KOLVEX-142626 format. One record per residue (C-alpha): residue number from 0; residue in three letters; x, y, z. Coordinates in pm, 1 decimal. Each point is the difference from the previous one (the first is absolute). Layout:
N
<zakol num="NUM" residuo="Ala" u="X" v="Y" w="Z"/>
...
END
This chain:
357
<zakol num="0" residuo="Met" u="-4840.0" v="-1367.3" w="218.3"/>
<zakol num="1" residuo="Lys" u="378.9" v="-2.8" w="-26.4"/>
<zakol num="2" residuo="Gly" u="-10.2" v="377.0" w="-55.1"/>
<zakol num="3" residuo="Ile" u="-206.1" v="47.5" w="314.6"/>
<zakol num="4" residuo="Leu" u="234.9" v="-219.7" w="201.6"/>
<zakol num="5" residuo="Ser" u="300.9" v="181.2" w="-142.6"/>
<zakol num="6" residuo="Ser" u="-151.9" v="337.3" w="90.6"/>
<zakol num="7" residuo="Ala" u="-84.9" v="-121.8" w="349.4"/>
<zakol num="8" residuo="Ala" u="354.9" v="-128.1" w="47.1"/>
<zakol num="9" residuo="Thr" u="139.4" v="332.7" w="-117.5"/>
<zakol num="10" residuo="Ile" u="-223.3" v="193.1" w="240.3"/>
<zakol num="11" residuo="Leu" u="100.1" v="-232.0" w="285.3"/>
<zakol num="12" residuo="Leu" u="370.3" v="41.5" w="-82.1"/>
<zakol num="13" residuo="Val" u="-30.3" v="379.0" w="-15.5"/>
<zakol num="14" residuo="Ser" u="-185.6" v="-0.2" w="332.0"/>
<zakol num="15" residuo="Phe" u="277.8" v="-199.8" w="166.9"/>
<zakol num="16" residuo="Val" u="264.4" v="234.9" w="-145.3"/>
<zakol num="17" residuo="Leu" u="-190.5" v="307.5" w="122.5"/>
<zakol num="18" residuo="Leu" u="-43.2" v="-158.1" w="344.6"/>
<zakol num="19" residuo="Phe" u="372.9" v="-75.1" w="17.1"/>
<zakol num="20" residuo="Ile" u="88.2" v="356.0" w="-101.3"/>
<zakol num="21" residuo="Asn" u="-242.0" v="140.1" w="257.6"/>
<zakol num="22" residuo="Leu" u="150.4" v="-215.5" w="274.2"/>
<zakol num="23" residuo="Gln" u="348.3" v="118.2" w="-95.3"/>
<zakol num="24" residuo="Leu" u="-112.6" v="362.0" w="11.2"/>
<zakol num="25" residuo="Glu" u="-165.0" v="-53.0" w="336.3"/>
<zakol num="26" residuo="Asn" u="319.2" v="-158.0" w="129.4"/>
<zakol num="27" residuo="Lys" u="201.3" v="294.9" w="-129.8"/>
<zakol num="28" residuo="His" u="-231.1" v="252.5" w="164.5"/>
<zakol num="29" residuo="Gly" u="-37.6" v="-177.6" w="330.8"/>
<zakol num="30" residuo="Arg" u="-359.0" v="-117.3" w="-44.6"/>
<zakol num="31" residuo="Val" u="41.3" v="-372.5" w="55.9"/>
<zakol num="32" residuo="Gly" u="-165.5" v="-21.9" w="339.5"/>
<zakol num="33" residuo="Lys" u="116.6" v="-127.3" w="333.7"/>
<zakol num="34" residuo="Asp" u="345.7" v="-116.7" w="-107.8"/>
<zakol num="35" residuo="Thr" u="124.3" v="343.4" w="-113.3"/>
<zakol num="36" residuo="Ile" u="5.9" v="360.1" w="122.8"/>
<zakol num="37" residuo="Thr" u="111.9" v="303.5" w="-196.9"/>
<zakol num="38" residuo="Val" u="196.0" v="259.5" w="200.3"/>
<zakol num="39" residuo="Tyr" u="44.6" v="355.4" w="-131.5"/>
<zakol num="40" residuo="Asn" u="279.2" v="183.2" w="183.0"/>
<zakol num="41" residuo="Trp" u="270.6" v="262.3" w="-37.2"/>
<zakol num="42" residuo="Gly" u="325.8" v="-119.6" w="-157.3"/>
<zakol num="43" residuo="Glu" u="255.2" v="-163.1" w="232.0"/>
<zakol num="44" residuo="Tyr" u="-244.1" v="28.3" w="289.1"/>
<zakol num="45" residuo="Ile" u="-2.2" v="-356.0" w="131.2"/>
<zakol num="46" residuo="Asp" u="258.8" v="-269.3" w="67.3"/>
<zakol num="47" residuo="Pro" u="-38.9" v="-251.1" w="-288.8"/>
<zakol num="48" residuo="Glu" u="89.8" v="-282.2" w="239.3"/>
<zakol num="49" residuo="Leu" u="-315.2" v="74.7" w="196.7"/>
<zakol num="50" residuo="Leu" u="-212.9" v="-51.7" w="-311.1"/>
<zakol num="51" residuo="Lys" u="155.5" v="-343.9" w="-39.6"/>
<zakol num="52" residuo="Gln" u="-53.3" v="-72.3" w="369.7"/>
<zakol num="53" residuo="Phe" u="-367.4" v="95.9" w="-24.8"/>
<zakol num="54" residuo="Glu" u="-49.0" v="-218.3" w="-305.2"/>
<zakol num="55" residuo="Glu" u="154.5" v="-299.4" w="175.7"/>
<zakol num="56" residuo="Gln" u="-188.1" v="61.1" w="324.5"/>
<zakol num="57" residuo="Glu" u="-345.4" v="62.0" w="-144.6"/>
<zakol num="58" residuo="Gly" u="16.8" v="-180.4" w="-335.0"/>
<zakol num="59" residuo="Ile" u="-106.5" v="320.8" w="-174.8"/>
<zakol num="60" residuo="Lys" u="194.3" v="130.6" w="-299.5"/>
<zakol num="61" residuo="Val" u="79.5" v="373.4" w="5.0"/>
<zakol num="62" residuo="Ile" u="-14.6" v="197.9" w="-322.9"/>
<zakol num="63" residuo="Tyr" u="192.4" v="317.7" w="77.8"/>
<zakol num="64" residuo="Glu" u="-34.8" v="322.0" w="-199.3"/>
<zakol num="65" residuo="Thr" u="143.5" v="344.2" w="76.4"/>
<zakol num="66" residuo="Phe" u="-96.8" v="363.6" w="-48.3"/>
<zakol num="67" residuo="Asp" u="193.6" v="325.1" w="35.7"/>
<zakol num="68" residuo="Ser" u="-273.5" v="245.0" w="98.7"/>
<zakol num="69" residuo="Asn" u="-322.5" v="-1.7" w="198.3"/>
<zakol num="70" residuo="Glu" u="-180.3" v="157.5" w="-292.5"/>
<zakol num="71" residuo="Gly" u="115.9" v="-268.6" w="-241.7"/>
<zakol num="72" residuo="Met" u="-100.4" v="-272.8" w="244.2"/>
<zakol num="73" residuo="Met" u="-346.5" v="147.2" w="58.4"/>
<zakol num="74" residuo="Gly" u="-58.7" v="44.8" w="-371.4"/>
<zakol num="75" residuo="Lys" u="75.6" v="-362.7" w="-74.1"/>
<zakol num="76" residuo="Ile" u="-218.1" v="-129.8" w="282.6"/>
<zakol num="77" residuo="Glu" u="-281.8" v="230.5" w="-105.5"/>
<zakol num="78" residuo="Gln" u="19.6" v="-131.7" w="-357.2"/>
<zakol num="79" residuo="Gly" u="-50.1" v="-351.8" w="135.0"/>
<zakol num="80" residuo="Gly" u="215.8" v="-178.3" w="-257.3"/>
<zakol num="81" residuo="Thr" u="180.4" v="-203.9" w="265.3"/>
<zakol num="82" residuo="Ser" u="-152.5" v="-143.6" w="317.4"/>
<zakol num="83" residuo="Tyr" u="248.2" v="115.1" w="262.1"/>
<zakol num="84" residuo="Asp" u="-47.3" v="-163.0" w="340.7"/>
<zakol num="85" residuo="Ile" u="245.5" v="222.4" w="190.9"/>
<zakol num="86" residuo="Ser" u="128.0" v="351.2" w="-59.3"/>
<zakol num="87" residuo="Val" u="211.3" v="246.5" w="201.0"/>
<zakol num="88" residuo="Pro" u="-117.7" v="362.1" w="-36.6"/>
<zakol num="89" residuo="Ser" u="131.3" v="298.0" w="193.9"/>
<zakol num="90" residuo="Glu" u="-220.8" v="171.6" w="256.6"/>
<zakol num="91" residuo="Tyr" u="-163.3" v="260.1" w="-225.4"/>
<zakol num="92" residuo="Ala" u="-59.1" v="-265.1" w="-266.8"/>
<zakol num="93" residuo="Val" u="-189.2" v="-213.6" w="252.9"/>
<zakol num="94" residuo="Gln" u="-241.3" v="291.2" w="40.6"/>
<zakol num="95" residuo="Met" u="-36.6" v="41.4" w="-375.3"/>
<zakol num="96" residuo="Met" u="-56.8" v="-372.1" w="-56.7"/>
<zakol num="97" residuo="Glu" u="-261.1" v="-12.4" w="275.4"/>
<zakol num="98" residuo="Gln" u="-184.0" v="294.1" w="-155.6"/>
<zakol num="99" residuo="Lys" u="1.9" v="-178.0" w="-336.8"/>
<zakol num="100" residuo="Asp" u="-126.6" v="-323.5" w="159.2"/>
<zakol num="101" residuo="Leu" u="312.9" v="-189.3" w="-105.0"/>
<zakol num="102" residuo="Leu" u="62.3" v="-171.2" w="335.3"/>
<zakol num="103" residuo="Leu" u="-155.8" v="-279.8" w="202.8"/>
<zakol num="104" residuo="Pro" u="-55.6" v="52.6" w="375.1"/>
<zakol num="105" residuo="Leu" u="234.5" v="-215.3" w="208.9"/>
<zakol num="106" residuo="Asp" u="-107.3" v="-278.5" w="234.4"/>
<zakol num="107" residuo="Phe" u="246.4" v="10.0" w="292.0"/>
<zakol num="108" residuo="Asp" u="-118.0" v="-343.8" w="116.6"/>
<zakol num="109" residuo="Lys" u="189.2" v="-136.8" w="-299.4"/>
<zakol num="110" residuo="Ile" u="314.8" v="195.6" w="89.9"/>
<zakol num="111" residuo="Pro" u="96.0" v="-111.2" w="353.1"/>
<zakol num="112" residuo="Asn" u="350.7" v="143.0" w="-41.5"/>
<zakol num="113" residuo="Ile" u="-150.6" v="350.2" w="-10.8"/>
<zakol num="114" residuo="Lys" u="74.6" v="0.7" w="373.7"/>
<zakol num="115" residuo="Asn" u="369.4" v="43.6" w="-85.5"/>
<zakol num="116" residuo="Ile" u="-46.1" v="347.1" w="-147.7"/>
<zakol num="117" residuo="Asp" u="95.5" v="292.1" w="223.6"/>
<zakol num="118" residuo="Pro" u="-326.3" v="175.8" w="103.0"/>
<zakol num="119" residuo="Tyr" u="168.6" v="333.7" w="-80.4"/>
<zakol num="120" residuo="Phe" u="-25.1" v="-89.9" w="-369.3"/>
<zakol num="121" residuo="Met" u="-363.2" v="-111.2" w="11.0"/>
<zakol num="122" residuo="Asn" u="-321.4" v="200.5" w="-33.2"/>
<zakol num="123" residuo="Leu" u="162.2" v="290.0" w="-183.6"/>
<zakol num="124" residuo="Ala" u="-195.9" v="276.1" w="-169.6"/>
<zakol num="125" residuo="Phe" u="34.3" v="-138.1" w="-352.5"/>
<zakol num="126" residuo="Asp" u="-172.8" v="-326.2" w="99.2"/>
<zakol num="127" residuo="Pro" u="-190.3" v="20.4" w="331.5"/>
<zakol num="128" residuo="Gln" u="-24.7" v="-335.7" w="179.2"/>
<zakol num="129" residuo="Asn" u="216.2" v="-147.0" w="-279.5"/>
<zakol num="130" residuo="Lys" u="-313.8" v="-100.4" w="-182.9"/>
<zakol num="131" residuo="Tyr" u="188.7" v="-53.7" w="-326.8"/>
<zakol num="132" residuo="Ser" u="374.0" v="-4.1" w="69.4"/>
<zakol num="133" residuo="Ile" u="278.3" v="-129.4" w="222.1"/>
<zakol num="134" residuo="Pro" u="336.3" v="182.0" w="25.5"/>
<zakol num="135" residuo="Tyr" u="280.6" v="-173.8" w="-189.0"/>
<zakol num="136" residuo="Phe" u="295.7" v="241.5" w="26.5"/>
<zakol num="137" residuo="Trp" u="42.9" v="355.7" w="120.9"/>
<zakol num="138" residuo="Gly" u="267.1" v="264.2" w="-18.0"/>
<zakol num="139" residuo="Thr" u="93.1" v="362.2" w="-46.3"/>
<zakol num="140" residuo="Leu" u="117.8" v="241.4" w="-266.3"/>
<zakol num="141" residuo="Gly" u="330.4" v="169.7" w="69.4"/>
<zakol num="142" residuo="Ile" u="346.3" v="82.8" w="-127.1"/>
<zakol num="143" residuo="Ala" u="275.6" v="-250.6" w="-69.4"/>
<zakol num="144" residuo="Tyr" u="340.3" v="161.4" w="-14.5"/>
<zakol num="145" residuo="Asn" u="367.8" v="-90.5" w="-9.9"/>
<zakol num="146" residuo="Pro" u="204.9" v="222.6" w="236.3"/>
<zakol num="147" residuo="Ser" u="325.5" v="-113.8" w="-160.9"/>
<zakol num="148" residuo="Leu" u="-106.0" v="171.3" w="-323.3"/>
<zakol num="149" residuo="Leu" u="-128.5" v="319.4" w="162.4"/>
<zakol num="150" residuo="Asp" u="128.7" v="298.7" w="195.3"/>
<zakol num="151" residuo="Gly" u="-156.3" v="-63.8" w="339.2"/>
<zakol num="152" residuo="Gln" u="-371.8" v="30.6" w="-80.8"/>
<zakol num="153" residuo="Thr" u="-219.6" v="-204.7" w="236.6"/>
<zakol num="154" residuo="Phe" u="-356.0" v="68.5" w="-125.8"/>
<zakol num="155" residuo="Glu" u="-183.6" v="52.1" w="328.2"/>
<zakol num="156" residuo="Ser" u="-223.7" v="236.9" w="-198.7"/>
<zakol num="157" residuo="Trp" u="-157.5" v="-23.3" w="-345.5"/>
<zakol num="158" residuo="Glu" u="148.7" v="344.5" w="-60.9"/>
<zakol num="159" residuo="Ser" u="339.1" v="-170.4" w="-37.5"/>
<zakol num="160" residuo="Leu" u="-101.7" v="-120.2" w="-346.5"/>
<zakol num="161" residuo="Trp" u="6.1" v="364.2" w="-117.5"/>
<zakol num="162" residuo="Asp" u="359.3" v="55.8" w="118.2"/>
<zakol num="163" residuo="Ala" u="206.5" v="148.0" w="-283.0"/>
<zakol num="164" residuo="Ser" u="281.9" v="-246.4" w="73.2"/>
<zakol num="165" residuo="Leu" u="-220.6" v="-283.0" w="-132.6"/>
<zakol num="166" residuo="Arg" u="-9.9" v="124.2" w="-358.7"/>
<zakol num="167" residuo="Gln" u="-72.4" v="-297.3" w="-231.8"/>
<zakol num="168" residuo="Lys" u="17.1" v="-245.3" w="292.1"/>
<zakol num="169" residuo="Val" u="-361.2" v="-62.0" w="107.2"/>
<zakol num="170" residuo="Ile" u="-200.3" v="-291.5" w="-142.8"/>
<zakol num="171" residuo="Leu" u="-378.2" v="11.8" w="36.6"/>
<zakol num="172" residuo="Val" u="-250.3" v="-283.7" w="-30.3"/>
<zakol num="173" residuo="Asp" u="-224.4" v="24.5" w="-303.9"/>
<zakol num="174" residuo="Ser" u="-319.2" v="43.2" w="200.6"/>
<zakol num="175" residuo="Ala" u="-215.5" v="311.3" w="30.5"/>
<zakol num="176" residuo="Arg" u="-123.2" v="-32.4" w="357.1"/>
<zakol num="177" residuo="Glu" u="342.3" v="-82.7" w="139.6"/>
<zakol num="178" residuo="Val" u="181.8" v="286.1" w="-171.7"/>
<zakol num="179" residuo="Leu" u="-268.5" v="262.9" w="54.9"/>
<zakol num="180" residuo="Gly" u="-20.9" v="-135.7" w="353.7"/>
<zakol num="181" residuo="Val" u="360.4" v="103.5" w="66.3"/>
<zakol num="182" residuo="Ala" u="-85.5" v="361.9" w="-73.2"/>
<zakol num="183" residuo="Leu" u="-331.7" v="-19.6" w="187.5"/>
<zakol num="184" residuo="Asn" u="180.4" v="-141.3" w="305.4"/>
<zakol num="185" residuo="Ser" u="264.7" v="273.5" w="-21.7"/>
<zakol num="186" residuo="Phe" u="-279.4" v="258.2" w="42.5"/>
<zakol num="187" residuo="Gly" u="-165.9" v="-198.4" w="277.7"/>
<zakol num="188" residuo="Tyr" u="-298.0" v="-78.7" w="-224.0"/>
<zakol num="189" residuo="Ser" u="-185.4" v="-330.4" w="-6.5"/>
<zakol num="190" residuo="Leu" u="104.6" v="-270.0" w="-246.4"/>
<zakol num="191" residuo="Asn" u="-370.7" v="-26.8" w="-76.9"/>
<zakol num="192" residuo="Ser" u="-41.6" v="367.9" w="-85.5"/>
<zakol num="193" residuo="Thr" u="-276.2" v="83.3" w="-245.7"/>
<zakol num="194" residuo="Ser" u="68.8" v="374.5" w="13.5"/>
<zakol num="195" residuo="Leu" u="93.1" v="129.6" w="-343.2"/>
<zakol num="196" residuo="Gln" u="189.7" v="285.0" w="164.3"/>
<zakol num="197" residuo="Glu" u="209.2" v="-238.9" w="210.9"/>
<zakol num="198" residuo="Leu" u="65.0" v="-223.7" w="-300.5"/>
<zakol num="199" residuo="Lys" u="109.0" v="301.6" w="-205.4"/>
<zakol num="200" residuo="Glu" u="237.7" v="108.3" w="276.0"/>
<zakol num="201" residuo="Ala" u="140.7" v="-352.7" w="15.5"/>
<zakol num="202" residuo="Thr" u="51.6" v="-16.0" w="-377.1"/>
<zakol num="203" residuo="Asp" u="161.6" v="342.4" w="-10.1"/>
<zakol num="204" residuo="Lys" u="240.6" v="-106.8" w="272.7"/>
<zakol num="205" residuo="Leu" u="77.3" v="-327.9" w="-177.2"/>
<zakol num="206" residuo="Glu" u="97.9" v="192.4" w="-310.7"/>
<zakol num="207" residuo="Thr" u="271.0" v="174.7" w="199.6"/>
<zakol num="208" residuo="Met" u="143.9" v="-344.2" w="82.4"/>
<zakol num="209" residuo="Gly" u="42.7" v="-66.6" w="-372.4"/>
<zakol num="210" residuo="Pro" u="376.8" v="69.6" w="-19.7"/>
<zakol num="211" residuo="Asn" u="61.0" v="-260.1" w="270.8"/>
<zakol num="212" residuo="Val" u="-197.7" v="-278.8" w="-171.8"/>
<zakol num="213" residuo="Lys" u="219.1" v="-260.2" w="-166.5"/>
<zakol num="214" residuo="Ala" u="-288.3" v="-223.5" w="-113.3"/>
<zakol num="215" residuo="Val" u="-361.7" v="-97.2" w="59.4"/>
<zakol num="216" residuo="Ile" u="-7.5" v="-380.0" w="-20.2"/>
<zakol num="217" residuo="Gly" u="-136.9" v="-320.6" w="152.4"/>
<zakol num="218" residuo="Asp" u="165.4" v="-312.0" w="139.4"/>
<zakol num="219" residuo="Glu" u="325.6" v="73.6" w="-184.8"/>
<zakol num="220" residuo="Val" u="95.3" v="229.7" w="286.2"/>
<zakol num="221" residuo="Thr" u="87.9" v="-295.9" w="221.0"/>
<zakol num="222" residuo="Gln" u="287.8" v="-116.4" w="-218.3"/>
<zakol num="223" residuo="Leu" u="119.9" v="354.6" w="-63.3"/>
<zakol num="224" residuo="Met" u="32.2" v="60.2" w="373.3"/>
<zakol num="225" residuo="Ile" u="164.6" v="-337.2" w="61.7"/>
<zakol num="226" residuo="Asn" u="254.4" v="67.5" w="-274.3"/>
<zakol num="227" residuo="Asn" u="79.9" v="349.9" w="133.9"/>
<zakol num="228" residuo="Glu" u="-137.5" v="150.0" w="-321.7"/>
<zakol num="229" residuo="Ala" u="-244.8" v="207.9" w="203.2"/>
<zakol num="230" residuo="Ser" u="29.9" v="155.5" w="342.7"/>
<zakol num="231" residuo="Val" u="-350.5" v="121.2" w="98.9"/>
<zakol num="232" residuo="Ala" u="-337.2" v="-157.8" w="-75.9"/>
<zakol num="233" residuo="Leu" u="-360.8" v="46.1" w="101.3"/>
<zakol num="234" residuo="Thr" u="-105.0" v="-358.3" w="60.6"/>
<zakol num="235" residuo="Trp" u="-207.8" v="-242.5" w="201.9"/>
<zakol num="236" residuo="Ser" u="137.2" v="-164.3" w="312.0"/>
<zakol num="237" residuo="Gly" u="15.5" v="-348.3" w="-151.2"/>
<zakol num="238" residuo="Gln" u="200.6" v="119.9" w="-297.6"/>
<zakol num="239" residuo="Ala" u="231.9" v="178.5" w="239.6"/>
<zakol num="240" residuo="Ala" u="43.8" v="-322.8" w="198.6"/>
<zakol num="241" residuo="Asp" u="100.2" v="-178.5" w="-321.4"/>
<zakol num="242" residuo="Met" u="254.3" v="273.4" w="-74.3"/>
<zakol num="243" residuo="Ile" u="148.7" v="-14.1" w="348.7"/>
<zakol num="244" residuo="Ser" u="29.0" v="-379.0" w="-7.6"/>
<zakol num="245" residuo="Glu" u="223.6" v="30.8" w="-307.7"/>
<zakol num="246" residuo="Asn" u="183.4" v="323.2" w="85.0"/>
<zakol num="247" residuo="Glu" u="66.1" v="72.3" w="367.0"/>
<zakol num="248" residuo="Asp" u="89.8" v="363.7" w="-73.3"/>
<zakol num="249" residuo="Ile" u="-366.0" v="79.1" w="-72.2"/>
<zakol num="250" residuo="Asp" u="-235.0" v="132.3" w="268.0"/>
<zakol num="251" residuo="Tyr" u="-375.6" v="71.7" w="10.5"/>
<zakol num="252" residuo="Ile" u="-198.0" v="267.6" w="180.5"/>
<zakol num="253" residuo="Val" u="-357.0" v="126.0" w="22.2"/>
<zakol num="254" residuo="Pro" u="19.7" v="382.1" w="30.4"/>
<zakol num="255" residuo="Glu" u="-137.1" v="159.2" w="315.9"/>
<zakol num="256" residuo="Glu" u="-288.6" v="182.6" w="-172.5"/>
<zakol num="257" residuo="Gly" u="-163.4" v="-339.0" w="-57.0"/>
<zakol num="258" residuo="Ser" u="-67.9" v="-223.4" w="-297.3"/>
<zakol num="259" residuo="Asn" u="-217.9" v="-276.3" w="-135.5"/>
<zakol num="260" residuo="Leu" u="-84.4" v="-312.7" w="199.9"/>
<zakol num="261" residuo="Trp" u="-117.0" v="-250.9" w="-257.6"/>
<zakol num="262" residuo="Phe" u="-160.4" v="-343.0" w="9.5"/>
<zakol num="263" residuo="Asp" u="-34.9" v="-271.7" w="-261.7"/>
<zakol num="264" residuo="Asn" u="-283.4" v="-237.1" w="73.4"/>
<zakol num="265" residuo="Ile" u="-127.0" v="-345.2" w="-92.0"/>
<zakol num="266" residuo="Val" u="-349.5" v="-6.8" w="-149.4"/>
<zakol num="267" residuo="Ile" u="-227.0" v="-247.4" w="-178.0"/>
<zakol num="268" residuo="Pro" u="-129.3" v="156.4" w="-323.7"/>
<zakol num="269" residuo="Arg" u="-362.2" v="-56.6" w="-94.1"/>
<zakol num="270" residuo="Thr" u="130.2" v="-184.3" w="-309.2"/>
<zakol num="271" residuo="Ala" u="138.4" v="-281.6" w="220.5"/>
<zakol num="272" residuo="Thr" u="-103.0" v="-352.2" w="-97.1"/>
<zakol num="273" residuo="Asn" u="188.0" v="-192.4" w="270.3"/>
<zakol num="274" residuo="Ile" u="-105.4" v="186.6" w="310.6"/>
<zakol num="275" residuo="Glu" u="82.2" v="-285.1" w="237.1"/>
<zakol num="276" residuo="Gly" u="346.9" v="-23.8" w="-152.6"/>
<zakol num="277" residuo="Ala" u="41.6" v="375.0" w="44.1"/>
<zakol num="278" residuo="Tyr" u="-80.2" v="-28.6" w="370.9"/>
<zakol num="279" residuo="Lys" u="252.4" v="-280.5" w="38.8"/>
<zakol num="280" residuo="Phe" u="264.1" v="215.3" w="-169.7"/>
<zakol num="281" residuo="Ile" u="-72.3" v="300.4" w="221.9"/>
<zakol num="282" residuo="Asn" u="12.0" v="-209.9" w="316.6"/>
<zakol num="283" residuo="Phe" u="325.5" v="-159.0" w="-116.8"/>
<zakol num="284" residuo="Met" u="161.4" v="340.6" w="-60.7"/>
<zakol num="285" residuo="Leu" u="-103.0" v="112.1" w="350.7"/>
<zakol num="286" residuo="Asp" u="181.1" v="-288.3" w="168.3"/>
<zakol num="287" residuo="Pro" u="275.5" v="163.0" w="211.3"/>
<zakol num="288" residuo="Glu" u="290.2" v="-200.4" w="-142.8"/>
<zakol num="289" residuo="Val" u="-125.4" v="45.0" w="-355.3"/>
<zakol num="290" residuo="Ala" u="-48.7" v="375.0" w="52.3"/>
<zakol num="291" residuo="Ala" u="349.3" v="27.7" w="150.0"/>
<zakol num="292" residuo="Gln" u="161.1" v="-178.3" w="-294.0"/>
<zakol num="293" residuo="Asn" u="-196.9" v="215.4" w="-242.6"/>
<zakol num="294" residuo="Ala" u="96.0" v="325.6" w="175.0"/>
<zakol num="295" residuo="Glu" u="369.5" v="-86.0" w="3.2"/>
<zakol num="296" residuo="Tyr" u="-14.4" v="-88.8" w="-370.5"/>
<zakol num="297" residuo="Val" u="-198.4" v="306.3" w="-114.3"/>
<zakol num="298" residuo="Gly" u="162.4" v="253.1" w="234.1"/>
<zakol num="299" residuo="Tyr" u="-313.7" v="184.6" w="103.6"/>
<zakol num="300" residuo="Ser" u="-150.1" v="16.3" w="349.3"/>
<zakol num="301" residuo="Thr" u="-247.3" v="-266.4" w="106.1"/>
<zakol num="302" residuo="Pro" u="-315.7" v="82.3" w="198.3"/>
<zakol num="303" residuo="Asn" u="10.3" v="-354.8" w="138.9"/>
<zakol num="304" residuo="Val" u="106.3" v="56.8" w="361.3"/>
<zakol num="305" residuo="Lys" u="52.2" v="-372.0" w="65.5"/>
<zakol num="306" residuo="Ala" u="238.9" v="-18.6" w="-297.1"/>
<zakol num="307" residuo="Leu" u="242.1" v="244.1" w="160.5"/>
<zakol num="308" residuo="Ser" u="128.3" v="-262.3" w="244.3"/>
<zakol num="309" residuo="Phe" u="111.2" v="-215.3" w="-295.1"/>
<zakol num="310" residuo="Met" u="195.1" v="283.6" w="-160.1"/>
<zakol num="311" residuo="Asp" u="349.0" v="136.1" w="52.9"/>
<zakol num="312" residuo="Glu" u="-5.7" v="261.1" w="278.2"/>
<zakol num="313" residuo="Glu" u="232.7" v="214.5" w="-208.1"/>
<zakol num="314" residuo="Ile" u="-293.7" v="41.4" w="-238.9"/>
<zakol num="315" residuo="Thr" u="-291.2" v="33.6" w="240.5"/>
<zakol num="316" residuo="Glu" u="178.3" v="242.5" w="233.3"/>
<zakol num="317" residuo="Asp" u="111.3" v="229.3" w="-283.2"/>
<zakol num="318" residuo="Glu" u="-225.4" v="303.5" w="47.4"/>
<zakol num="319" residuo="Arg" u="65.5" v="115.6" w="-353.5"/>
<zakol num="320" residuo="Phe" u="-223.0" v="-285.4" w="-115.6"/>
<zakol num="321" residuo="Tyr" u="-200.6" v="-78.4" w="313.7"/>
<zakol num="322" residuo="Pro" u="-69.9" v="347.1" w="144.3"/>
<zakol num="323" residuo="Asp" u="-176.2" v="-0.1" w="336.1"/>
<zakol num="324" residuo="Glu" u="-353.2" v="127.8" w="52.8"/>
<zakol num="325" residuo="Glu" u="119.7" v="346.7" w="100.4"/>
<zakol num="326" residuo="Ala" u="194.4" v="36.8" w="-324.0"/>
<zakol num="327" residuo="Arg" u="-298.2" v="-125.1" w="-200.4"/>
<zakol num="328" residuo="Glu" u="-215.1" v="281.1" w="138.7"/>
<zakol num="329" residuo="His" u="182.2" v="236.3" w="-238.4"/>
<zakol num="330" residuo="Leu" u="-92.3" v="-212.9" w="-300.2"/>
<zakol num="331" residuo="Glu" u="-312.6" v="15.8" w="-214.9"/>
<zakol num="332" residuo="Val" u="-187.7" v="-268.8" w="-192.7"/>
<zakol num="333" residuo="Tyr" u="-114.3" v="80.6" w="-353.0"/>
<zakol num="334" residuo="Lys" u="-373.4" v="39.0" w="-52.3"/>
<zakol num="335" residuo="Asn" u="-192.2" v="-58.5" w="-318.1"/>
<zakol num="336" residuo="Leu" u="-32.3" v="353.6" w="-135.2"/>
<zakol num="337" residuo="Gly" u="-225.1" v="-89.1" w="-290.4"/>
<zakol num="338" residuo="Leu" u="77.4" v="-8.9" w="-369.8"/>
<zakol num="339" residuo="Glu" u="-37.5" v="374.4" w="-53.5"/>
<zakol num="340" residuo="Thr" u="250.6" v="97.4" w="269.5"/>
<zakol num="341" residuo="Leu" u="239.6" v="-278.1" w="-98.4"/>
<zakol num="342" residuo="Gly" u="-17.4" v="139.1" w="-351.6"/>
<zakol num="343" residuo="Val" u="111.9" v="337.7" w="134.8"/>
<zakol num="344" residuo="Tyr" u="294.6" v="-162.0" w="181.3"/>
<zakol num="345" residuo="Asn" u="101.8" v="-184.2" w="-317.6"/>
<zakol num="346" residuo="Glu" u="-27.2" v="313.0" w="-216.7"/>
<zakol num="347" residuo="Leu" u="212.3" v="204.3" w="240.3"/>
<zakol num="348" residuo="Phe" u="258.4" v="-276.4" w="25.5"/>
<zakol num="349" residuo="Leu" u="19.2" v="-30.3" w="-378.1"/>
<zakol num="350" residuo="Lys" u="48.1" v="376.9" w="-23.6"/>
<zakol num="351" residuo="Phe" u="284.9" v="-24.9" w="250.1"/>
<zakol num="352" residuo="Lys" u="168.5" v="-284.7" w="-191.2"/>
<zakol num="353" residuo="Met" u="-31.2" v="175.6" w="-333.9"/>
<zakol num="354" residuo="Gly" u="172.1" v="303.4" w="150.4"/>
<zakol num="355" residuo="Leu" u="308.9" v="-198.6" w="102.0"/>
<zakol num="356" residuo="Arg" u="314.2" v="51.3" w="-205.7"/>
END
């Protein structure tokens, strides 16, 4: 009898230990219910003070994790190891996630602050009727440059990047669609080209830029430009804004041939376990004062039209970062080209990088 009782006690103790471990794991991965949400976002893409404010206001703890690529983010959500309640994919990734059934349809009745979003940024081709996504930030791809370190170049055209005077001075972002897009734009081709002939022409032209390329890197470019260690960089508007805020000699321009108009968007992944908490978070982030504070912290452009009145006019009237509708007509939004075509872009970009000396 004592042996039976001892065995029962051991089983009970092990069960309690396993339950405790499971609860800890659930807490770590954001699966503890209504008191926690897990947010999956790009790095340095939200004001940390706003996370604290949300926690205090709603009594919901925020577990915050970051990713550095849409593909990495989608892969992790698809694996299902962590129950993310909020994520922030780019426009083409929204399409891909919808096709893979990774997103929940949104209930606008639970997001009253949706009314604050500029209608211009709603109902776009990548998500008609905003069934799955709400715009979070938007911006452009262009050229940041420091005139004090150059010989008068102004970069009204993408062709300027091929100027022989820029030997070993141009920094490119380590991203296939952006870099191939420069060459596509220079020919007047679409950024969403699927023509192998056009892509070959673009790659061939990129190879002739090789002597001018100083490096192909990521976020490090911001500090290099600020420190005057680089003079020309292909970059996104928000990064350029960060550079300019620290070094007033730097300027930013979108060349006249056109460029990319991009959107990052808030979605609720199908893995979400605290859907009500996710809606509260989205509605909180769409509050005009919250959106204004977030935009000034991050440096990218907000689609929240009501937030603009709470922001410094020096920011909102700067057409480098808030181009008007006429200027936006020359910009193009990325489409989901499919895995096969994206593979072609990546192969061509890798070939270009391997040819750099």
